[in-house]
A tleap script that builds the chain and sets N, CA, C and O, in Angstrom:
source leaprc.protein.ff14SB
mol = sequence {
  NMET THR THR PRO THR PHE ALA LEU THR ARG
  LEU HIE HIE VAL GLN LEU ALA ILE PRO ALA
  GLY GLY GLU GLN ALA CYS ARG ALA PHE TRP
  GLY GLY VAL LEU GLY MET ASP GLU LEU GLU
  LYS PRO PRO VAL LEU ALA ALA ARG GLY GLY
  CYS TRP PHE ARG GLY GLY GLY LEU GLU VAL
  HIE LEU GLY ILE GLU ALA ASP PHE VAL PRO
  ALA ARG LYS ALA HIE PRO GLY ILE LEU ALA
  THR ASP LEU ARG GLY LEU ALA ARG THR LEU
  THR ALA ALA GLY ILE GLU VAL THR TRP ASP
  GLY GLU PHE PRO GLY HIE ASP ARG PHE TYR
  ALA ALA ASP PRO PHE GLY ASN ARG LEU GLU
  PHE LEU GLU PRO ARG ASP ASP LEU CGLY
}
set mol.1.N position { 0.763 -1.173 0.091 }
set mol.1.CA position { 0.056 0.042 -0.021 }
set mol.1.C position { 0.888 1.236 0.079 }
set mol.1.O position { 1.734 1.315 0.970 }
set mol.2.N position { 0.688 2.287 -0.876 }
set mol.2.CA position { 1.316 3.474 -0.728 }
set mol.2.C position { 0.832 4.465 0.121 }
set mol.2.O position { -0.327 4.478 0.534 }
set mol.3.N position { 1.739 5.357 0.416 }
set mol.3.CA position { 1.345 6.412 1.368 }
set mol.3.C position { 0.387 7.363 0.693 }
set mol.3.O position { 0.768 7.895 -0.350 }
set mol.4.N position { -0.869 7.651 1.188 }
set mol.4.CA position { -1.694 8.462 0.616 }
set mol.4.C position { -1.147 10.088 0.520 }
set mol.4.O position { -0.482 10.639 1.397 }
set mol.5.N position { -1.518 10.610 -0.547 }
set mol.5.CA position { -1.123 12.065 -0.735 }
set mol.5.C position { -2.326 13.001 -0.205 }
set mol.5.O position { -2.344 14.199 -0.488 }
set mol.6.N position { -3.215 12.465 0.487 }
set mol.6.CA position { -4.300 13.185 1.163 }
set mol.6.C position { -4.557 13.124 2.497 }
set mol.6.O position { -3.974 12.227 3.106 }
set mol.7.N position { -5.329 13.895 3.154 }
set mol.7.CA position { -5.732 13.608 4.432 }
set mol.7.C position { -7.219 13.956 4.767 }
set mol.7.O position { -7.679 15.047 4.430 }
set mol.8.N position { -7.938 13.066 5.406 }
set mol.8.CA position { -9.330 13.628 5.743 }
set mol.8.C position { -9.075 14.363 7.053 }
set mol.8.O position { -8.375 13.924 7.966 }
set mol.9.N position { -9.728 15.548 7.047 }
set mol.9.CA position { -9.629 16.494 8.065 }
set mol.9.C position { -10.787 16.490 9.161 }
set mol.9.O position { -10.508 16.416 10.358 }
set mol.10.N position { -11.978 16.565 8.742 }
set mol.10.CA position { -13.099 16.611 9.669 }
set mol.10.C position { -14.384 16.373 8.843 }
set mol.10.O position { -14.318 16.378 7.613 }
set mol.11.N position { -15.329 16.205 9.366 }
set mol.11.CA position { -16.720 15.970 8.800 }
set mol.11.C position { -17.277 17.425 8.628 }
set mol.11.O position { -17.408 18.170 9.600 }
set mol.12.N position { -17.588 17.783 7.398 }
set mol.12.CA position { -18.212 18.997 7.066 }
set mol.12.C position { -19.574 19.162 7.383 }
set mol.12.O position { -19.945 20.202 7.928 }
set mol.13.N position { -20.469 18.136 7.070 }
set mol.13.CA position { -21.795 18.218 7.584 }
set mol.13.C position { -22.411 16.755 7.592 }
set mol.13.O position { -21.730 15.825 7.161 }
set mol.14.N position { -23.647 16.550 8.062 }
set mol.14.CA position { -24.403 15.430 7.923 }
set mol.14.C position { -25.636 15.698 7.056 }
set mol.14.O position { -26.154 16.797 7.249 }
set mol.15.N position { -26.207 14.908 6.138 }
set mol.15.CA position { -27.319 15.156 5.547 }
set mol.15.C position { -28.210 14.085 5.909 }
set mol.15.O position { -27.839 12.914 5.824 }
set mol.16.N position { -29.558 14.459 6.376 }
set mol.16.CA position { -30.547 13.653 6.596 }
set mol.16.C position { -31.732 13.905 5.524 }
set mol.16.O position { -31.908 15.018 5.028 }
set mol.17.N position { -32.459 12.883 5.235 }
set mol.17.CA position { -33.579 13.175 4.250 }
set mol.17.C position { -34.839 13.423 4.987 }
set mol.17.O position { -35.098 12.900 6.072 }
set mol.18.N position { -35.560 14.189 4.392 }
set mol.18.CA position { -36.969 14.462 5.024 }
set mol.18.C position { -37.964 14.500 3.854 }
set mol.18.O position { -37.524 14.594 2.708 }
set mol.19.N position { -39.391 14.426 4.107 }
set mol.19.CA position { -40.295 14.314 3.180 }
set mol.19.C position { -40.465 15.839 2.673 }
set mol.19.O position { -40.221 16.826 3.367 }
set mol.20.N position { -40.861 15.853 1.534 }
set mol.20.CA position { -41.487 17.269 0.828 }
set mol.20.C position { -42.392 18.069 1.871 }
set mol.20.O position { -43.354 17.487 2.374 }
set mol.21.N position { -42.142 19.210 2.160 }
set mol.21.CA position { -42.962 20.011 3.033 }
set mol.21.C position { -42.513 20.022 4.415 }
set mol.21.O position { -43.168 20.681 5.222 }
set mol.22.N position { -41.311 19.272 4.861 }
set mol.22.CA position { -41.062 19.121 6.028 }
set mol.22.C position { -40.136 20.191 6.768 }
set mol.22.O position { -39.691 19.988 7.898 }
set mol.23.N position { -39.881 21.378 6.014 }
set mol.23.CA position { -38.842 22.394 6.536 }
set mol.23.C position { -39.539 22.954 7.803 }
set mol.23.O position { -38.741 23.201 8.707 }
set mol.24.N position { -40.791 23.203 8.073 }
set mol.24.CA position { -41.174 23.857 9.193 }
set mol.24.C position { -40.976 22.931 10.553 }
set mol.24.O position { -40.592 23.303 11.662 }
set mol.25.N position { -41.317 21.758 10.165 }
set mol.25.CA position { -40.909 20.722 11.426 }
set mol.25.C position { -39.501 20.675 11.649 }
set mol.25.O position { -39.079 20.495 12.791 }
set mol.26.N position { -38.647 20.831 10.579 }
set mol.26.CA position { -37.154 20.917 10.886 }
set mol.26.C position { -36.769 22.099 11.564 }
set mol.26.O position { -35.832 22.083 12.362 }
set mol.27.N position { -37.459 23.191 11.294 }
set mol.27.CA position { -37.136 24.435 11.934 }
set mol.27.C position { -37.469 24.419 13.503 }
set mol.27.O position { -36.728 24.827 14.396 }
set mol.28.N position { -38.753 23.854 13.643 }
set mol.28.CA position { -39.103 23.716 15.056 }
set mol.28.C position { -38.237 22.718 16.007 }
set mol.28.O position { -38.004 22.945 17.195 }
set mol.29.N position { -37.807 21.591 15.293 }
set mol.29.CA position { -36.928 20.683 16.043 }
set mol.29.C position { -35.441 21.113 16.058 }
set mol.29.O position { -34.912 21.335 17.147 }
set mol.30.N position { -34.738 21.243 14.912 }
set mol.30.CA position { -33.403 21.598 14.985 }
set mol.30.C position { -33.197 23.073 15.420 }
set mol.30.O position { -32.360 23.304 16.293 }
set mol.31.N position { -33.854 24.012 14.906 }
set mol.31.CA position { -33.801 25.402 15.425 }
set mol.31.C position { -34.457 25.661 16.869 }
set mol.31.O position { -33.847 26.322 17.710 }
set mol.32.N position { -35.640 25.151 17.105 }
set mol.32.CA position { -36.329 25.525 18.273 }
set mol.32.C position { -35.814 24.548 19.373 }
set mol.32.O position { -35.192 25.014 20.329 }
set mol.33.N position { -36.029 23.334 19.282 }
set mol.33.CA position { -35.647 22.243 20.402 }
set mol.33.C position { -34.206 22.349 20.619 }
set mol.33.O position { -33.780 22.561 21.755 }
set mol.34.N position { -33.363 22.209 19.539 }
set mol.34.CA position { -31.882 21.991 19.702 }
set mol.34.C position { -31.274 23.276 19.661 }
set mol.34.O position { -30.102 23.273 20.038 }
set mol.35.N position { -31.749 24.393 19.304 }
set mol.35.CA position { -31.222 25.673 19.468 }
set mol.35.C position { -30.177 25.900 18.350 }
set mol.35.O position { -29.246 26.676 18.567 }
set mol.36.N position { -30.281 25.294 17.230 }
set mol.36.CA position { -29.228 25.512 16.146 }
set mol.36.C position { -29.725 26.643 15.364 }
set mol.36.O position { -30.930 26.894 15.363 }
set mol.37.N position { -28.782 27.437 14.612 }
set mol.37.CA position { -29.045 28.445 13.886 }
set mol.37.C position { -29.344 27.855 12.364 }
set mol.37.O position { -28.636 26.948 11.927 }
set mol.38.N position { -30.288 28.342 11.679 }
set mol.38.CA position { -30.593 28.054 10.387 }
set mol.38.C position { -29.599 28.802 9.358 }
set mol.38.O position { -29.336 29.991 9.539 }
set mol.39.N position { -29.131 28.184 8.428 }
set mol.39.CA position { -28.136 28.581 7.506 }
set mol.39.C position { -28.946 29.143 6.091 }
set mol.39.O position { -29.873 28.452 5.668 }
set mol.40.N position { -28.664 30.103 5.545 }
set mol.40.CA position { -29.043 30.622 4.159 }
set mol.40.C position { -28.596 29.531 3.216 }
set mol.40.O position { -27.385 29.315 3.177 }
set mol.41.N position { -29.331 28.867 2.509 }
set mol.41.CA position { -28.843 27.918 1.459 }
set mol.41.C position { -28.515 28.711 0.208 }
set mol.41.O position { -29.282 29.648 -0.014 }
set mol.42.N position { -27.382 28.490 -0.775 }
set mol.42.CA position { -27.255 29.062 -1.751 }
set mol.42.C position { -28.444 28.897 -2.732 }
set mol.42.O position { -28.977 27.794 -2.852 }
set mol.43.N position { -28.894 30.036 -3.474 }
set mol.43.CA position { -29.973 29.976 -4.294 }
set mol.43.C position { -30.295 28.707 -5.093 }
set mol.43.O position { -31.403 28.173 -5.131 }
set mol.44.N position { -29.264 28.318 -5.684 }
set mol.44.CA position { -29.277 27.095 -6.646 }
set mol.44.C position { -29.730 25.855 -5.643 }
set mol.44.O position { -30.555 25.077 -6.121 }
set mol.45.N position { -29.352 25.652 -4.554 }
set mol.45.CA position { -29.686 24.765 -3.824 }
set mol.45.C position { -30.905 24.758 -3.028 }
set mol.45.O position { -31.522 23.728 -2.756 }
set mol.46.N position { -31.266 26.025 -2.632 }
set mol.46.CA position { -32.644 26.474 -1.992 }
set mol.46.C position { -33.753 26.114 -2.847 }
set mol.46.O position { -34.827 25.803 -2.332 }
set mol.47.N position { -33.598 26.123 -4.137 }
set mol.47.CA position { -34.735 25.743 -5.087 }
set mol.47.C position { -35.063 24.239 -4.864 }
set mol.47.O position { -36.170 23.818 -5.201 }
set mol.48.N position { -34.225 23.496 -4.359 }
set mol.48.CA position { -34.562 22.090 -4.252 }
set mol.48.C position { -35.366 21.809 -2.833 }
set mol.48.O position { -35.781 20.696 -2.509 }
set mol.49.N position { -35.505 22.952 -2.085 }
set mol.49.CA position { -36.250 22.725 -0.742 }
set mol.49.C position { -35.240 22.222 0.326 }
set mol.49.O position { -34.025 22.197 0.135 }
set mol.50.N position { -35.882 21.806 1.517 }
set mol.50.CA position { -34.962 21.428 2.608 }
set mol.50.C position { -34.431 22.710 3.428 }
set mol.50.O position { -34.866 23.835 3.180 }
set mol.51.N position { -33.593 22.500 4.287 }
set mol.51.CA position { -32.947 23.492 5.153 }
set mol.51.C position { -31.633 22.901 5.856 }
set mol.51.O position { -31.452 21.700 6.054 }
set mol.52.N position { -30.789 23.876 6.185 }
set mol.52.CA position { -29.617 23.693 6.720 }
set mol.52.C position { -29.554 24.345 8.187 }
set mol.52.O position { -30.161 25.391 8.419 }
set mol.53.N position { -28.839 23.725 9.109 }
set mol.53.CA position { -28.554 24.121 10.391 }
set mol.53.C position { -27.235 23.990 10.863 }
set mol.53.O position { -26.608 23.025 10.424 }
set mol.54.N position { -26.621 24.810 11.730 }
set mol.54.CA position { -25.326 24.797 12.268 }
set mol.54.C position { -25.382 25.207 13.804 }
set mol.54.O position { -26.098 26.141 14.163 }
set mol.55.N position { -24.620 24.494 14.683 }
set mol.55.CA position { -24.636 24.824 16.006 }
set mol.55.C position { -23.750 24.113 16.692 }
set mol.55.O position { -23.736 22.916 16.409 }
set mol.56.N position { -22.829 24.560 17.699 }
set mol.56.CA position { -21.896 23.592 18.500 }
set mol.56.C position { -21.049 22.774 17.633 }
set mol.56.O position { -20.794 21.619 17.973 }
set mol.57.N position { -20.540 23.312 16.433 }
set mol.57.CA position { -19.555 22.551 15.687 }
set mol.57.C position { -20.154 21.480 14.736 }
set mol.57.O position { -19.458 20.727 14.056 }
set mol.58.N position { -21.516 21.483 14.753 }
set mol.58.CA position { -22.247 20.525 13.844 }
set mol.58.C position { -22.909 21.303 12.942 }
set mol.58.O position { -23.382 22.408 13.209 }
set mol.59.N position { -22.966 20.658 11.683 }
set mol.59.CA position { -23.875 21.217 10.584 }
set mol.59.C position { -24.535 20.177 10.070 }
set mol.59.O position { -23.934 19.186 9.654 }
set mol.60.N position { -26.032 20.310 10.039 }
set mol.60.CA position { -26.935 19.294 9.556 }
set mol.60.C position { -27.627 19.775 8.272 }
set mol.60.O position { -28.142 20.893 8.298 }
set mol.61.N position { -27.681 19.130 7.292 }
set mol.61.CA position { -28.442 19.488 5.880 }
set mol.61.C position { -29.687 18.485 6.012 }
set mol.61.O position { -29.614 17.275 6.230 }
set mol.62.N position { -30.763 19.196 5.847 }
set mol.62.CA position { -31.954 18.331 5.778 }
set mol.62.C position { -32.442 18.534 4.282 }
set mol.62.O position { -32.757 19.651 3.869 }
set mol.63.N position { -32.489 17.401 3.497 }
set mol.63.CA position { -32.898 17.422 2.127 }
set mol.63.C position { -34.036 16.600 1.782 }
set mol.63.O position { -34.277 15.491 2.259 }
set mol.64.N position { -34.782 17.281 0.837 }
set mol.64.CA position { -36.005 16.645 0.385 }
set mol.64.C position { -35.738 15.435 -0.292 }
set mol.64.O position { -34.901 15.497 -1.192 }
set mol.65.N position { -36.343 14.200 -0.019 }
set mol.65.CA position { -36.343 12.885 -0.698 }
set mol.65.C position { -37.576 12.558 -1.226 }
set mol.65.O position { -38.516 12.512 -0.434 }
set mol.66.N position { -37.799 12.296 -2.518 }
set mol.66.CA position { -38.955 11.650 -3.102 }
set mol.66.C position { -38.953 10.251 -2.408 }
set mol.66.O position { -37.933 9.625 -2.121 }
set mol.67.N position { -40.343 9.815 -2.159 }
set mol.67.CA position { -40.445 8.327 -1.648 }
set mol.67.C position { -39.731 8.378 -0.184 }
set mol.67.O position { -39.068 7.418 0.208 }
set mol.68.N position { -39.865 9.287 0.425 }
set mol.68.CA position { -39.028 9.295 1.829 }
set mol.68.C position { -39.267 8.232 2.619 }
set mol.68.O position { -40.394 7.739 2.648 }
set mol.69.N position { -38.312 7.769 3.314 }
set mol.69.CA position { -38.486 6.706 4.301 }
set mol.69.C position { -37.331 6.891 5.320 }
set mol.69.O position { -36.181 7.010 4.898 }
set mol.70.N position { -37.604 6.918 6.664 }
set mol.70.CA position { -36.844 7.494 7.603 }
set mol.70.C position { -35.534 6.477 7.775 }
set mol.70.O position { -35.600 5.286 7.471 }
set mol.71.N position { -34.524 7.012 8.222 }
set mol.71.CA position { -33.231 6.156 8.452 }
set mol.71.C position { -33.377 5.797 10.020 }
set mol.71.O position { -33.110 6.559 10.949 }
set mol.72.N position { -33.865 4.451 10.115 }
set mol.72.CA position { -33.860 3.776 11.465 }
set mol.72.C position { -32.657 3.262 12.059 }
set mol.72.O position { -32.602 3.147 13.284 }
set mol.73.N position { -31.740 2.958 11.369 }
set mol.73.CA position { -30.560 2.292 11.707 }
set mol.73.C position { -29.257 3.330 11.530 }
set mol.73.O position { -28.491 3.606 12.454 }
set mol.74.N position { -29.154 3.838 10.201 }
set mol.74.CA position { -28.082 4.688 9.996 }
set mol.74.C position { -28.329 6.008 10.805 }
set mol.74.O position { -29.480 6.443 10.846 }
set mol.75.N position { -27.340 6.659 11.437 }
set mol.75.CA position { -27.573 7.934 12.103 }
set mol.75.C position { -26.392 8.686 12.244 }
set mol.75.O position { -25.310 8.158 11.991 }
set mol.76.N position { -26.475 9.927 12.641 }
set mol.76.CA position { -25.262 10.817 13.084 }
set mol.76.C position { -25.099 10.578 14.601 }
set mol.76.O position { -26.085 10.523 15.336 }
set mol.77.N position { -23.801 10.434 15.067 }
set mol.77.CA position { -23.639 10.432 16.340 }
set mol.77.C position { -23.187 11.781 16.895 }
set mol.77.O position { -22.138 12.303 16.518 }
set mol.78.N position { -23.987 12.326 17.786 }
set mol.78.CA position { -23.847 13.870 18.140 }
set mol.78.C position { -23.301 13.975 19.517 }
set mol.78.O position { -24.020 13.678 20.471 }
set mol.79.N position { -22.056 14.384 19.689 }
set mol.79.CA position { -21.492 14.619 21.028 }
set mol.79.C position { -22.292 15.846 21.589 }
set mol.79.O position { -22.615 16.783 20.859 }
set mol.80.N position { -22.605 15.790 22.979 }
set mol.80.CA position { -23.081 16.844 23.588 }
set mol.80.C position { -22.646 16.862 25.052 }
set mol.80.O position { -22.222 15.880 25.661 }
set mol.81.N position { -22.809 18.170 25.578 }
set mol.81.CA position { -22.596 18.422 27.167 }
set mol.81.C position { -23.896 18.303 27.847 }
set mol.81.O position { -24.963 18.514 27.270 }
set mol.82.N position { -23.788 17.956 29.099 }
set mol.82.CA position { -25.019 17.956 29.889 }
set mol.82.C position { -26.113 17.008 29.040 }
set mol.82.O position { -27.200 17.482 28.709 }
set mol.83.N position { -25.788 15.823 28.763 }
set mol.83.CA position { -26.675 14.881 28.087 }
set mol.83.C position { -28.031 14.737 28.856 }
set mol.83.O position { -29.075 14.652 28.210 }
set mol.84.N position { -28.034 14.710 30.143 }
set mol.84.CA position { -29.207 14.495 30.903 }
set mol.84.C position { -30.139 15.867 30.634 }
set mol.84.O position { -31.328 15.810 30.323 }
set mol.85.N position { -29.459 16.977 30.792 }
set mol.85.CA position { -30.365 18.105 30.368 }
set mol.85.C position { -30.947 18.151 28.891 }
set mol.85.O position { -31.985 18.743 28.598 }
set mol.86.N position { -30.191 17.488 28.046 }
set mol.86.CA position { -30.594 17.466 26.546 }
set mol.86.C position { -31.861 16.458 26.554 }
set mol.86.O position { -32.868 16.715 25.894 }
set mol.87.N position { -31.746 15.341 27.316 }
set mol.87.CA position { -32.682 14.403 27.315 }
set mol.87.C position { -34.045 15.011 27.905 }
set mol.87.O position { -35.159 14.733 27.462 }
set mol.88.N position { -33.788 15.874 28.964 }
set mol.88.CA position { -35.062 16.598 29.600 }
set mol.88.C position { -35.719 17.359 28.648 }
set mol.88.O position { -36.941 17.299 28.513 }
set mol.89.N position { -34.837 18.238 27.817 }
set mol.89.CA position { -35.314 19.114 26.908 }
set mol.89.C position { -36.137 18.421 25.694 }
set mol.89.O position { -37.133 18.941 25.191 }
set mol.90.N position { -35.636 17.289 25.328 }
set mol.90.CA position { -36.282 16.695 24.194 }
set mol.90.C position { -37.514 15.729 24.807 }
set mol.90.O position { -38.439 15.436 24.049 }
set mol.91.N position { -37.513 15.336 25.918 }
set mol.91.CA position { -38.676 14.812 26.529 }
set mol.91.C position { -39.807 15.867 26.706 }
set mol.91.O position { -40.963 15.596 26.382 }
set mol.92.N position { -39.475 17.007 27.198 }
set mol.92.CA position { -40.439 18.206 27.530 }
set mol.92.C position { -40.942 18.568 26.120 }
set mol.92.O position { -42.037 19.129 26.075 }
set mol.93.N position { -40.340 18.343 25.034 }
set mol.93.CA position { -40.842 18.725 23.630 }
set mol.93.C position { -41.681 17.610 23.098 }
set mol.93.O position { -42.244 17.774 22.016 }
set mol.94.N position { -41.832 16.377 23.825 }
set mol.94.CA position { -42.655 15.356 23.372 }
set mol.94.C position { -41.889 14.333 22.611 }
set mol.94.O position { -42.528 13.554 21.903 }
set mol.95.N position { -40.533 14.241 22.679 }
set mol.95.CA position { -39.663 13.428 21.826 }
set mol.95.C position { -39.210 12.330 22.774 }
set mol.95.O position { -38.657 12.575 23.845 }
set mol.96.N position { -39.451 11.212 22.364 }
set mol.96.CA position { -38.894 9.989 23.092 }
set mol.96.C position { -37.468 9.764 23.085 }
set mol.96.O position { -36.804 9.809 22.050 }
set mol.97.N position { -36.973 9.514 24.263 }
set mol.97.CA position { -35.438 9.400 24.500 }
set mol.97.C position { -35.289 7.950 24.958 }
set mol.97.O position { -36.009 7.513 25.856 }
set mol.98.N position { -34.339 7.179 24.337 }
set mol.98.CA position { -34.157 5.695 24.738 }
set mol.98.C position { -32.705 5.731 25.039 }
set mol.98.O position { -31.852 5.935 24.175 }
set mol.99.N position { -32.411 5.493 26.502 }
set mol.99.CA position { -31.091 5.376 26.950 }
set mol.99.C position { -30.464 3.909 26.618 }
set mol.99.O position { -31.080 2.846 26.686 }
set mol.100.N position { -29.083 4.090 26.239 }
set mol.100.CA position { -28.314 2.865 25.869 }
set mol.100.C position { -26.995 2.950 26.453 }
set mol.100.O position { -26.195 3.758 25.981 }
set mol.101.N position { -26.674 2.205 27.431 }
set mol.101.CA position { -25.227 2.319 28.148 }
set mol.101.C position { -24.319 1.364 27.670 }
set mol.101.O position { -23.458 1.008 28.474 }
set mol.102.N position { -24.305 0.764 26.322 }
set mol.102.CA position { -23.512 -0.065 25.882 }
set mol.102.C position { -22.255 0.488 24.929 }
set mol.102.O position { -21.505 -0.289 24.338 }
set mol.103.N position { -22.132 1.978 24.864 }
set mol.103.CA position { -20.988 2.556 24.216 }
set mol.103.C position { -19.926 2.809 25.199 }
set mol.103.O position { -20.123 3.675 26.052 }
set mol.104.N position { -18.793 2.135 25.178 }
set mol.104.CA position { -17.787 2.194 26.177 }
set mol.104.C position { -17.349 3.670 26.370 }
set mol.104.O position { -17.132 4.370 25.381 }
set mol.105.N position { -17.207 4.186 27.719 }
set mol.105.CA position { -16.704 5.521 27.936 }
set mol.105.C position { -17.705 6.666 27.851 }
set mol.105.O position { -17.335 7.792 28.182 }
set mol.106.N position { -18.982 6.445 27.416 }
set mol.106.CA position { -19.921 7.455 27.062 }
set mol.106.C position { -21.190 6.996 27.553 }
set mol.106.O position { -21.594 5.834 27.554 }
set mol.107.N position { -21.863 8.173 28.030 }
set mol.107.CA position { -23.404 7.877 28.196 }
set mol.107.C position { -24.018 8.262 26.874 }
set mol.107.O position { -23.542 9.193 26.224 }
set mol.108.N position { -25.135 7.525 26.427 }
set mol.108.CA position { -25.718 7.873 25.388 }
set mol.108.C position { -27.313 7.552 25.433 }
set mol.108.O position { -27.831 6.848 26.300 }
set mol.109.N position { -27.977 8.150 24.411 }
set mol.109.CA position { -29.338 7.724 24.182 }
set mol.109.C position { -29.528 8.107 22.644 }
set mol.109.O position { -28.770 8.714 21.888 }
set mol.110.N position { -30.783 7.554 22.431 }
set mol.110.CA position { -31.284 7.598 20.894 }
set mol.110.C position { -32.514 8.401 20.987 }
set mol.110.O position { -33.268 8.289 21.954 }
set mol.111.N position { -32.760 9.283 19.921 }
set mol.111.CA position { -34.057 9.900 19.926 }
set mol.111.C position { -34.342 9.876 18.294 }
set mol.111.O position { -33.581 9.341 17.487 }
set mol.112.N position { -35.364 10.438 18.012 }
set mol.112.CA position { -35.736 10.750 16.459 }
set mol.112.C position { -36.008 12.102 16.103 }
set mol.112.O position { -36.416 12.877 16.968 }
set mol.113.N position { -35.822 12.490 14.873 }
set mol.113.CA position { -36.261 13.854 14.407 }
set mol.113.C position { -37.709 13.696 14.240 }
set mol.113.O position { -38.282 12.647 14.535 }
set mol.114.N position { -38.313 14.739 13.764 }
set mol.114.CA position { -39.982 14.634 13.605 }
set mol.114.C position { -40.367 13.685 12.598 }
set mol.114.O position { -41.549 13.360 12.483 }
set mol.115.N position { -39.307 13.130 11.727 }
set mol.115.CA position { -39.792 12.208 10.610 }
set mol.115.C position { -39.344 10.801 10.967 }
set mol.115.O position { -39.550 9.883 10.173 }
set mol.116.N position { -38.794 10.615 12.027 }
set mol.116.CA position { -38.349 9.193 12.522 }
set mol.116.C position { -36.892 8.769 12.169 }
set mol.116.O position { -36.453 7.634 12.355 }
set mol.117.N position { -36.205 9.791 11.648 }
set mol.117.CA position { -34.712 9.554 11.429 }
set mol.117.C position { -34.022 9.359 12.764 }
set mol.117.O position { -34.266 10.188 13.641 }
set mol.118.N position { -33.252 8.436 13.003 }
set mol.118.CA position { -32.552 8.113 14.231 }
set mol.118.C position { -31.336 9.000 14.437 }
set mol.118.O position { -30.558 9.213 13.508 }
set mol.119.N position { -31.154 9.552 15.726 }
set mol.119.CA position { -30.260 10.316 16.053 }
set mol.119.C position { -29.609 9.733 17.447 }
set mol.119.O position { -30.315 9.337 18.374 }
set mol.120.N position { -28.372 9.731 17.473 }
set mol.120.CA position { -27.670 9.203 18.723 }
set mol.120.C position { -27.026 10.485 19.388 }
set mol.120.O position { -26.368 11.245 18.676 }
set mol.121.N position { -27.171 10.704 20.520 }
set mol.121.CA position { -26.542 11.621 21.315 }
set mol.121.C position { -25.600 11.161 22.480 }
set mol.121.O position { -26.071 10.424 23.347 }
set mol.122.N position { -24.245 11.575 22.543 }
set mol.122.CA position { -23.444 10.931 23.397 }
set mol.122.C position { -22.783 11.935 24.121 }
set mol.122.O position { -22.699 13.057 23.621 }
set mol.123.N position { -22.191 11.645 25.477 }
set mol.123.CA position { -21.296 12.445 26.246 }
set mol.123.C position { -20.299 11.742 26.964 }
set mol.123.O position { -20.622 10.922 27.824 }
set mol.124.N position { -19.106 11.990 26.689 }
set mol.124.CA position { -17.944 11.075 27.255 }
set mol.124.C position { -18.278 11.054 28.824 }
set mol.124.O position { -18.804 11.989 29.429 }
set mol.125.N position { -17.911 9.909 29.344 }
set mol.125.CA position { -18.289 9.576 30.761 }
set mol.125.C position { -16.822 9.589 31.675 }
set mol.125.O position { -15.794 9.003 31.337 }
set mol.126.N position { -16.983 10.312 32.767 }
set mol.126.CA position { -15.677 10.356 33.451 }
set mol.126.C position { -15.634 9.215 34.617 }
set mol.126.O position { -15.991 9.522 35.755 }
set mol.127.N position { -15.248 8.061 34.353 }
set mol.127.CA position { -15.357 6.865 34.993 }
set mol.127.C position { -14.014 6.797 36.066 }
set mol.127.O position { -13.681 5.778 36.672 }
set mol.128.N position { -13.410 7.963 36.143 }
set mol.128.CA position { -12.239 7.857 36.877 }
set mol.128.C position { -12.505 8.324 38.563 }
set mol.128.O position { -11.674 8.146 39.453 }
set mol.129.N position { -13.744 8.901 38.730 }
set mol.129.CA position { -14.050 9.603 39.929 }
set mol.129.C position { -15.187 9.013 40.503 }
set mol.129.O position { -15.645 9.453 41.557 }
savepdb mol mol.pdb
quit
């Protein structure tokens, strides 16, 4: 194997599919519940529908998909601080949170966006104290 001439530096964004007309529900969830800022899409891309959000070093693009089916297994893994506070916020917004303690060194739970796309939220656990 040869030494690569390139380097992968970081993830730019995650794209999740949404059904046509789902932008308002995205704004309520990603902007309202999670507190992310909506980005203005370039005009050529805005014509396709959907919306983009950024916050906390994370960028999420929500794109319209014909014959939409939610991603129930594939998912972004999103690091967070005060994971229990995030879980309370989601629960208060009527979003089900399912805790899963099987990821070494992290607390984590799963939730879903308004369309059923799976989301994983994690926080590194301090097991030293």
